[in-house]
N, C-alpha and C positions, 0 to 999 in steps of 0.2 A: 189375535188377542181375544176377540169376541168369542170365538169357538172355544178357547181354553177356559174362559169364564163360564160359559154354558156347560162345558164338560165338568167343571168343578162343581156345579150346582146339581148335577145328576147324582142320584142315589140308586142303590140296588132296587128300591121300591118304585122309583119314578124315572122314566126315560121320556123326555119330551118328544112329542111328535114333530114332524117337519114344520108344521104350521106354528106350533108353540115356540120352536127354535127361532123361526123368522120373526115372531112377535118380540121375543126376548132380545134379539139382535137389534131390531128397530128401536126398542125402548132404550137399550144400552147406548146406541148411537146418539139418541136425544139427550140422555143424561150426560154423556161424555161431552157433547157439544155445549151444553149448558155450563158444565164445569170449566171447560176451556174458556168460554166467554167470561165467566166470573173471574177467572184467573187473570185474563187480560185487563178487565176493568179494575181489578184490585191493584195490579201492577201500575196502571196509568194513574190511579189515585195516589199510590205510594210515591210515584215519581213526582207528581205535582206537589205533594207535601214536602218532599226533600228539596225541591227547587226553591221553596219559599223560606 
């Protein structure tokens, strides 16, 4: 999935180096992890609200 996102970002004028690709992958994993955590927290709050 990460590779497909990075490939999508490439343009004829810009091809990321291996180091740039590694950085983008690391950042993407952090963003994805934060989104997953937020989703879990939101679901927990919603469930608490529905229980009351």
